C-alpha positions, 0 to 999 in steps of 0.5 A: 468522527470518533462517534462513528465507533458507536454507530458501527457497534449498533450496526454489526453487519454494516460495521463488519463490511466496513472493517473488512473493506478497509482491510482491503489496502492490499494486493491484486488478483493472485491468479495473474502470472507475474512478469519476470524481473527486469534485467539490471546491471551495475545498480547500487542499492544504497543509491537507488534507495536514496533516490526512490525515498526522495520521490515526493509525487507519484500516482499508481493504479493497480489491483489489490487483495486482502485476506484478514484470516477470516475474510478476503477482498479484492478490487482496483486501487489508485494511489496518489501521493503529493508530498505528505498528502496521500489519496488512496481510493479502492473500488471493489467489483462492480463498484461495491465496497469502495472507500477513500483514504485521504490525509497526511501524517497528522490525520487520515479521513476515511469515507466509504461509498455507503456514506460512512466517515471516520477520522484517524489521528493515529491510524496504526494504533486506532485501527488495531484497537478498533478492528484487530488489524492495521493498514500501514498507509504512511509506510506503504507509500515507500514500500510500493516504490520498492524501498523502506520507510526512511523514518523507521528502522528496517531490515532490508534484503536487496538482491545482486542487481540492486532490487529489494527482495524483502524488508521487515519494518514496523512489524510488517514483512514485505516481499517483492515478487517481480519488477517492471519498467515504468516511467524510465524506472524499475519499480515493483509489479507485485509485492506481498505484505504480511503482519499476523493474519493479515495478508495484502497483495498489490499489483501495480499496472500504471505509474505516473512520476513527474520528473523521475530522477535519471539516477533511478533509470537503468 
């Protein structure tokens, strides 16, 4: 799959579109007014963090947008997590610019609706080297749940009711704008991720979390 780099180099226009599309691992339409935070009382942040980090299976549907500093994209996204296996699908307006990221921490396979395919064994490093930006797929599975990645050092800022306001991790700054109730849990509705010139916004619309633990409920 590494041979794809040669193919992309020979097709500069197509490569640029592919690169920018991938960058889409981002957040949804900024024009939507976010809901206010769900009221909570008596929630312990450390207990909440432990419970959410232990969630191994979920499905999220929503919207995402990306700005790389030079170009921007937006569309709908679905994220399905099953233990360490991620299945991330993006579709741009009218089905244009769709792609799928599927795999585990050992390797990720990227396929676009244009028929391109790429295999990444070290996603953060390889994407940075090839495209000048990276998409933190493996940490994002935790960030979209409202917690830090337990496998990496983090600087966390929870609020007075036990919800994460921001986290800095792996060179990324993640800011939580609003929360809502889903599956009996209080989960992020909108979050923004920043690293260098890359800005990603995610707005979650629908969750499925089998066997959500009671400890996460209000």
